[in-house]
GUMILO-787890 format. One line per field, with one value per residue (C-alpha): x, y, z; residue in one letter; residue number from 0. Coordinates in nm, 2 decimals, padded with zeros to 4 digits. Layout:
GUMILO-787890
px <- [X, ...]
py <- [Y, ...]
pz <- [Z, ...]
aa <- [a, ...]
i <- [NUM, ...]
//
This chain:
GUMILO-787890
px <- [00.00, 00.15, 00.17, -00.04, 00.15, 00.22, -00.01, 00.12, 00.20, -00.07, 00.02, 00.07, -00.24, -00.20, -00.14, -00.44, -00.47, -00.41, -00.73, -00.73, -00.92, -00.67, -00.37, -00.52, -00.54, -00.18, -00.05, -00.18, -00.03, 00.30, 00.15, -00.09, 00.15, 00.42, 00.22, 00.48, 00.75, 00.51, 00.39, 00.75, 00.83, 00.52, 00.60, 00.89, 00.66, 00.39, 00.63, 00.76, 00.42, 00.28, 00.57, 00.50, 00.13, 00.17, 00.44, 00.24, -00.09, 00.05, 00.22, -00.10, -00.32, -00.06, -00.07, -00.45, -00.47, -00.23, -00.41, -00.74, -00.58, -00.46, -00.80, -00.95, -00.70, -00.69, -00.39, -00.48, -00.28, 00.02, 00.26, 00.49, 00.77, 01.07, 01.37, 01.73, 01.91, 02.24, 02.43, 02.26, 02.03, 01.66, 01.45, 01.13, 00.80, 00.63, 00.34, 00.12, 00.21, -00.12, -00.33, -00.14, -00.16, -00.53, -00.57, -00.44, -00.71, -00.78, -00.70, -00.99, -00.85, -00.52, -00.41, -00.07, 00.14, 00.45, 00.68, 00.71, 01.08, 01.20, 00.87, 00.89, 00.59, 00.55, 00.27, 00.35, 00.61, 00.76, 00.89, 01.26, 01.32, 01.54, 01.25, 01.10, 01.01, 01.08, 00.75, 00.71, 00.47, 00.31, 00.08, -00.19, -00.47, -00.83, -00.91, -00.60, -00.73, -00.96, -00.69, -00.41, -00.61, -00.68, -00.98, -01.04, -01.03, -01.12, -01.27, -01.27, -01.03, -00.94, -01.21, -01.23, -01.29, -01.01, -00.74, -00.65, -00.67, -00.42, -00.58, -00.40, -00.47, -00.24, -00.13, -00.18, 00.19, 00.21, -00.09, 00.06, 00.40, 00.23, 00.01, -00.32, -00.59, -00.90, -00.99, -01.12, -01.27, -01.00, -00.72, -00.40, -00.04, 00.27, 00.36, 00.64, 00.64, 00.25, -00.06, -00.26, -00.59, -00.65, -00.93, -00.88, -00.66, -00.62, -00.62, -00.29, -00.22, -00.06, 00.00, 00.13, 00.32, 00.49, 00.16, 00.15, 00.43, 00.30, 00.10, -00.11, -00.23, -00.39, -00.17, -00.31, -00.23, 00.12, 00.18, 00.03, 00.16, 00.47, 00.61, 00.56, 00.69, 00.75, 00.63, 00.43, 00.67, 00.44, 00.15, -00.11, -00.34, -00.61, -00.66, -00.95, -00.93, -00.79, -00.43, -00.42, -00.54, -00.29, -00.01, -00.09, -00.10, 00.23, 00.40, 00.30, 00.33, 00.70, 00.67, 00.33, 00.45, 00.77, 00.79, 01.12, 01.30, 01.11, 01.42, 01.40, 01.06, 01.01, 00.69, 00.59, 00.29, 00.27, 00.05, 00.34, 00.52, 00.23, 00.21, 00.58, 00.53, 00.25, 00.47, 00.75, 00.52, 00.67, 01.04, 01.13, 00.92, 01.22, 01.39, 01.10, 01.02, 01.37, 01.33, 01.02, 01.20, 01.47, 01.19, 01.04, 01.39, 01.42, 01.08, 01.17, 01.48, 01.25, 01.01, 01.30, 01.44, 01.11, 01.05, 01.40, 01.36, 01.01, 01.14, 01.41, 01.16, 00.89, 01.11, 00.90, 00.58, 00.73, 00.85, 00.51, 00.33, 00.57, 00.52, 00.15, 00.18, 00.24, 00.46, 00.75, 00.55, 00.28, 00.54, 00.69, 00.35, 00.26, 00.57, 00.56, 00.19, 00.28, 00.55, 00.31, 00.03, 00.27, 00.37, 00.02, -00.09, 00.20, 00.11, -00.26, -00.18, 00.07, -00.19, -00.44, -00.17, -00.05, -00.41, -00.49, -00.17, -00.25, -00.61, -00.51, -00.24, -00.44, -00.74, -00.52, -00.39, -00.73, -00.64, -00.86, -00.78, -00.65, -00.51, -00.39, -00.48, -00.12, -00.02, -00.21, -00.22, 00.16, 00.23, 00.02, 00.18, 00.53, 00.45, 00.32, 00.63, 00.87, 00.68, 00.72, 01.08, 01.16, 00.98, 01.10, 01.44, 01.30, 01.01, 01.26, 01.47, 01.16, 01.06, 01.40, 01.38, 01.31, 01.08, 01.37, 01.57, 01.27, 01.17, 01.52, 01.54, 01.86]
py <- [00.00, 00.32, 00.61, 00.92, 01.21, 01.49, 01.79, 02.10, 02.40, 02.67, 02.97, 03.30, 03.52, 03.80, 04.14, 04.36, 04.64, 05.00, 05.19, 05.56, 05.63, 05.43, 05.60, 05.95, 05.86, 05.72, 06.02, 06.26, 06.06, 06.23, 06.57, 06.54, 06.41, 06.67, 06.98, 07.25, 07.08, 07.02, 07.38, 07.52, 07.29, 07.39, 07.76, 07.76, 07.61, 07.86, 08.16, 08.04, 07.97, 08.30, 08.49, 08.32, 08.39, 08.75, 08.83, 08.70, 08.84, 09.19, 09.20, 09.11, 09.34, 09.63, 09.56, 09.55, 09.88, 10.05, 09.92, 10.04, 10.38, 10.39, 10.31, 10.59, 10.85, 10.75, 10.70, 10.98, 11.26, 11.40, 11.67, 11.91, 12.08, 12.30, 12.12, 12.24, 12.42, 12.29, 12.53, 12.38, 12.66, 12.61, 12.64, 12.83, 12.72, 12.99, 13.18, 13.04, 12.67, 12.59, 12.74, 12.55, 12.22, 12.26, 12.26, 11.91, 11.65, 11.43, 11.69, 11.74, 12.01, 12.19, 12.36, 12.50, 12.64, 12.87, 12.89, 13.22, 13.25, 13.43, 13.42, 13.25, 13.10, 13.11, 13.07, 13.43, 13.70, 13.59, 13.26, 13.28, 13.32, 13.01, 12.78, 12.74, 12.37, 12.34, 12.50, 12.68, 12.94, 12.84, 13.04, 12.80, 12.81, 12.78, 12.43, 12.26, 12.02, 11.82, 11.78, 11.70, 11.43, 11.59, 11.77, 12.02, 11.87, 12.18, 12.51, 12.59, 12.65, 12.96, 13.12, 13.42, 13.65, 13.53, 13.46, 13.83, 13.88, 13.78, 13.44, 13.11, 12.74, 12.48, 12.15, 11.86, 11.84, 12.22, 12.23, 11.95, 12.12, 12.45, 12.28, 12.38, 12.12, 12.32, 12.66, 12.91, 13.24, 13.50, 13.24, 13.39, 13.30, 13.52, 13.48, 13.69, 13.96, 14.01, 13.84, 13.60, 13.46, 13.09, 12.96, 12.59, 12.28, 12.02, 11.64, 11.46, 11.45, 11.11, 11.20, 11.55, 11.52, 11.86, 12.03, 11.87, 12.10, 12.41, 12.71, 12.79, 13.14, 13.28, 13.42, 13.77, 13.78, 13.64, 13.92, 14.19, 14.12, 13.90, 14.03, 13.71, 13.77, 13.42, 13.16, 12.84, 12.60, 12.30, 12.21, 11.94, 11.80, 11.53, 11.34, 11.11, 10.81, 10.56, 10.44, 10.52, 10.88, 10.93, 10.79, 11.01, 11.32, 11.22, 11.20, 11.55, 11.73, 11.84, 12.00, 12.16, 12.31, 12.46, 12.44, 12.63, 12.39, 12.05, 11.88, 12.13, 12.00, 11.73, 11.52, 11.25, 11.03, 11.04, 10.72, 10.52, 10.57, 10.41, 10.14, 10.06, 10.07, 09.82, 09.60, 09.62, 09.55, 09.20, 09.31, 09.22, 08.91, 08.68, 08.82, 08.79, 08.44, 08.35, 08.46, 08.25, 07.95, 07.99, 07.99, 07.68, 07.52, 07.60, 07.46, 07.14, 07.10, 07.14, 06.88, 06.63, 06.70, 06.64, 06.31, 06.18, 06.25, 06.10, 05.77, 05.76, 05.82, 05.59, 05.27, 05.07, 05.18, 05.07, 04.74, 04.67, 04.74, 04.52, 04.24, 04.28, 04.22, 04.57, 04.56, 04.77, 04.95, 05.03, 05.18, 05.38, 05.51, 05.60, 05.82, 05.97, 06.06, 06.22, 06.45, 06.54, 06.62, 06.85, 07.03, 07.07, 07.22, 07.47, 07.53, 07.60, 07.84, 08.02, 08.04, 08.21, 08.44, 08.54, 08.60, 08.81, 09.02, 09.08, 09.18, 09.42, 09.60, 09.61, 09.75, 10.02, 10.11, 10.11, 09.82, 09.54, 09.23, 08.97, 08.64, 08.43, 08.06, 07.97, 08.16, 07.97, 07.64, 07.67, 07.75, 07.45, 07.22, 07.33, 07.26, 06.91, 06.83, 06.96, 06.75, 06.44, 06.49, 06.58, 06.28, 06.02, 05.94, 05.92, 05.70, 05.47, 05.44, 05.36, 05.09, 04.92, 04.85, 04.49, 04.42, 04.30, 04.62, 04.84, 04.68, 04.69, 04.97, 05.17]
pz <- [00.00, -00.11, 00.14, 00.07, -00.08, 00.17, 00.15, -00.01, 00.20, 00.20, -00.02, 00.18, 00.14, -00.11, 00.05, 00.09, -00.15, -00.03, -00.10, -00.17, 00.16, 00.36, 00.17, 00.26, 00.62, 00.63, 00.45, 00.73, 01.01, 01.01, 00.95, 01.23, 01.49, 01.40, 01.33, 01.40, 01.19, 00.90, 00.91, 00.90, 00.61, 00.42, 00.48, 00.23, -00.03, 00.05, 00.02, -00.32, -00.46, -00.33, -00.50, -00.83, -00.82, -00.70, -00.97, -01.26, -01.12, -01.06, -01.40, -01.57, -01.37, -01.43, -01.80, -01.81, -01.61, -01.86, -02.16, -02.01, -01.95, -02.31, -02.43, -02.21, -02.31, -02.68, -02.91, -03.15, -02.96, -03.13, -03.01, -03.20, -03.01, -03.08, -03.22, -03.26, -03.53, -03.68, -03.45, -03.14, -03.07, -03.02, -03.34, -03.28, -03.43, -03.65, -03.49, -03.77, -03.69, -03.50, -03.77, -04.05, -03.86, -03.82, -04.20, -04.23, -04.32, -04.03, -03.76, -03.53, -03.28, -03.21, -02.89, -02.79, -02.51, -02.47, -02.16, -01.99, -01.91, -01.59, -01.41, -01.07, -00.90, -00.52, -00.26, -00.14, -00.19, 00.15, 00.01, -00.07, -00.45, -00.46, -00.35, -00.70, -00.66, -01.03, -01.13, -01.46, -01.59, -01.92, -02.15, -02.27, -02.52, -02.40, -02.52, -02.39, -02.12, -02.35, -02.62, -02.37, -02.20, -01.87, -01.69, -01.41, -01.07, -00.87, -00.98, -01.35, -01.64, -01.83, -02.06, -02.29, -02.00, -01.77, -02.03, -02.03, -01.66, -01.38, -01.34, -01.32, -01.32, -01.15, -01.28, -01.05, -00.93, -00.90, -00.67, -00.46, -00.42, -00.33, -00.07, -00.24, -00.26, -00.33, -00.46, -00.20, -00.30, -00.35, -00.35, -00.49, -00.57, -00.65, -01.02, -01.18, -00.91, -00.89, -00.76, -00.97, -00.87, -00.89, -01.11, -01.08, -01.04, -01.32, -01.28, -01.37, -01.75, -01.83, -02.19, -02.12, -01.79, -01.85, -01.77, -01.42, -01.29, -01.47, -01.37, -01.67, -01.77, -02.08, -02.37, -02.34, -01.97, -02.03, -02.29, -02.08, -01.73, -01.78, -02.11, -02.31, -02.67, -02.79, -03.03, -02.96, -02.79, -02.78, -02.99, -02.91, -03.16, -03.19, -03.51, -03.63, -03.39, -03.64, -03.67, -04.04, -03.99, -03.70, -03.91, -04.21, -04.00, -03.82, -04.15, -04.25, -03.93, -03.94, -04.29, -04.21, -03.88, -04.01, -04.39, -04.40, -04.16, -04.11, -03.96, -03.66, -03.55, -03.29, -03.35, -03.10, -03.01, -02.63, -02.60, -02.75, -02.42, -02.23, -02.48, -02.44, -02.06, -02.09, -02.31, -02.05, -01.75, -01.71, -01.76, -01.40, -01.39, -01.45, -01.15, -00.91, -01.05, -00.98, -00.62, -00.60, -00.74, -00.48, -00.20, -00.35, -00.35, 00.02, 00.07, -00.11, 00.12, 00.42, 00.29, 00.22, 00.56, 00.75, 00.55, 00.62, 00.99, 00.98, 00.83, 01.11, 01.38, 01.25, 01.20, 01.44, 01.26, 00.93, 01.08, 01.22, 00.90, 00.71, 00.97, 00.91, 00.54, 00.39, 00.08, 00.00, -00.26, -00.01, 00.23, -00.06, -00.16, 00.19, 00.25, -00.10, -00.05, 00.28, 00.11, -00.18, 00.06, 00.26, -00.05, -00.17, 00.15, 00.12, -00.25, -00.17, 00.10, -00.12, -00.40, -00.16, -00.03, -00.37, -00.50, -00.19, -00.23, -00.59, -00.52, -00.24, -00.45, -00.77, -00.59, -00.43, -00.78, -00.93, -01.17, -01.28, -01.07, -01.32, -01.20, -01.50, -01.47, -01.54, -01.22, -00.96, -01.16, -01.23, -00.86, -00.74, -01.01, -00.91, -00.54, -00.64, -00.85, -00.57, -00.31, -00.52, -00.59, -00.23, -00.09, -00.34, -00.18, 00.18, 00.05, -00.12, 00.20, 00.40, 00.16, 00.17, 00.55, 00.63, 00.92, 01.12, 01.06, 01.11, 01.45, 01.58, 01.84, 01.84]
aa <- [m, t, p, a, p, p, e, a, a, p, e, p, p, a, p, a, r, l, r, p, a, d, l, a, g, l, a, t, v, g, l, r, t, r, k, l, r, a, a, l, s, a, l, g, i, a, i, g, t, a, a, i, v, a, v, l, g, l, a, t, s, s, q, a, g, l, l, a, e, i, g, r, l, g, t, n, l, l, t, v, a, n, g, q, e, l, n, g, q, t, a, e, l, p, d, a, a, p, g, m, i, g, r, l, p, g, v, l, d, v, q, y, t, a, a, v, s, g, a, g, v, y, r, s, p, l, v, p, p, i, d, t, d, g, l, t, v, t, a, a, s, l, g, l, p, a, v, a, g, t, s, v, a, q, g, g, y, l, n, a, a, t, a, g, e, p, v, a, v, l, g, a, e, a, a, q, l, m, g, i, d, r, i, w, p, g, e, r, i, w, v, g, g, r, w, f, y, l, a, g, i, l, n, p, a, p, l, a, p, q, l, d, a, s, v, l, i, g, f, p, a, a, e, k, y, l, g, l, d, g, h, p, a, q, i, y, l, r, t, v, n, t, q, a, a, t, t, a, v, d, n, l, l, a, a, q, a, n, p, e, n, p, s, a, v, n, v, s, q, p, s, s, a, l, t, a, q, a, d, a, a, g, a, f, n, t, l, f, l, g, l, g, a, v, a, l, l, v, g, a, v, g, v, a, n, i, m, i, i, s, v, l, e, r, r, q, e, i, g, l, r, r, a, l, g, a, t, r, g, q, i, r, v, q, f, l, a, e, a, v, l, l, a, l, v, g, g, a, v, g, d, v, a, g, i, a, a, t, a, v, y, a, h, a, k, g, w, a, i, v, i, p, p, e, a, w, a, g, g, l, g, a, a, l, l, i, g, a, l, a, g, l, l, p, a, i, r, a, a, r, l, t, p, t, q, a, l, w, t, l]
i <- [0, 1, 2, 3, 4, 5, 6, 7, 8, 9, 10, 11, 12, 13, 14, 15, 16, 17, 18, 19, 20, 21, 22, 23, 24, 25, 26, 27, 28, 29, 30, 31, 32, 33, 34, 35, 36, 37, 38, 39, 40, 41, 42, 43, 44, 45, 46, 47, 48, 49, 50, 51, 52, 53, 54, 55, 56, 57, 58, 59, 60, 61, 62, 63, 64, 65, 66, 67, 68, 69, 70, 71, 72, 73, 74, 75, 76, 77, 78, 79, 80, 81, 82, 83, 84, 85, 86, 87, 88, 89, 90, 91, 92, 93, 94, 95, 96, 97, 98, 99, 100, 101, 102, 103, 104, 105, 106, 107, 108, 109, 110, 111, 112, 113, 114, 115, 116, 117, 118, 119, 120, 121, 122, 123, 124, 125, 126, 127, 128, 129, 130, 131, 132, 133, 134, 135, 136, 137, 138, 139, 140, 141, 142, 143, 144, 145, 146, 147, 148, 149, 150, 151, 152, 153, 154, 155, 156, 157, 158, 159, 160, 161, 162, 163, 164, 165, 166, 167, 168, 169, 170, 171, 172, 173, 174, 175, 176, 177, 178, 179, 180, 181, 182, 183, 184, 185, 186, 187, 188, 189, 190, 191, 192, 193, 194, 195, 196, 197, 198, 199, 200, 201, 202, 203, 204, 205, 206, 207, 208, 209, 210, 211, 212, 213, 214, 215, 216, 217, 218, 219, 220, 221, 222, 223, 224, 225, 226, 227, 228, 229, 230, 231, 232, 233, 234, 235, 236, 237, 238, 239, 240, 241, 242, 243, 244, 245, 246, 247, 248, 249, 250, 251, 252, 253, 254, 255, 256, 257, 258, 259, 260, 261, 262, 263, 264, 265, 266, 267, 268, 269, 270, 271, 272, 273, 274, 275, 276, 277, 278, 279, 280, 281, 282, 283, 284, 285, 286, 287, 288, 289, 290, 291, 292, 293, 294, 295, 296, 297, 298, 299, 300, 301, 302, 303, 304, 305, 306, 307, 308, 309, 310, 311, 312, 313, 314, 315, 316, 317, 318, 319, 320, 321, 322, 323, 324, 325, 326, 327, 328, 329, 330, 331, 332, 333, 334, 335, 336, 337, 338, 339, 340, 341, 342, 343, 344, 345, 346, 347, 348, 349, 350, 351, 352, 353, 354, 355, 356, 357, 358, 359, 360, 361, 362, 363, 364, 365, 366, 367, 368, 369, 370, 371, 372, 373, 374, 375, 376, 377, 378, 379, 380, 381, 382, 383, 384, 385, 386, 387, 388, 389, 390, 391, 392, 393, 394, 395, 396, 397, 398, 399, 400, 401, 402, 403, 404, 405, 406, 407, 408, 409]
//
């Protein structure tokens, strides 16, 4: 009788699969038990992410604000100014230049100014003559504010009646330097050795900043009281609001303003400066994004550090889980998920901080609040990538521990 064959040894049970809910719980163990250390490690990630979001958000909001201002002011303003002769002396524009420019097809309105040399401006005759604050006296035509892209903030502007009297209007910067923020009845300033009554204060003129530091008076008053005997120094004109019309007028302006010497005429389009500023709004983005990247790198070092320490401190936990059937892959995924979660928390906090900083600053500047999707998504994606890279080595080291090594107490 043949003996019965020995029974085969039972196969070890297959390890239980690590469900997403279980993985989420395991990933938070180290963070919940070491809150302060986890918070400090996530802070570097948050600072770097906030810097990235704020830099891109502020650059985009600034550009949107400039483009909105350009749209409001228009791109159809052209200026004509005195140039230089071949001998280096200033070339004067003819007296008839404004009228000749107004005859060009496509020109809607023409206004002009002339500087009054030798006339100081002071709050009172008691102010030392040396304290000029860089203010200038400028004779101006009556329709200047609308053409130059500004308006009256306080009081009124010059009119046909006040243009020949000792009456002045302050530019925005001139009013600020003189400490005048509103027009009171009988308000006067000392101009060219005599009193001039104040009629109004202008708003800032982004397209004509030279007007901001000027005290504007009428041409008849400048000739009568301050001895003005000069030609127009600056001419402002508005064209039909199309690029083709503005370009056509621009090409003819120099010859039309001074037919005898077109090369001695300076023609410019002030809105082009704002357009260049809008194009250069992100010029320093690379620098600040680099600083944000450095902060993210510091955060990555912090995450890697806390994960390495966590592996050393939790050897017994790793050994116990391995003894209960956890695989190397499950240990690796647990610690990698913990590092990723830590980085994601820092990235989310950084996104919120960067968006808040952008909103506060843009609101203070009067800009539209624009947060490009690539800013917050990129910051969160960078945090996720850094967390994965920083946690990879500690996760591999944790997975390599055998149950015997992990349970051995140093």
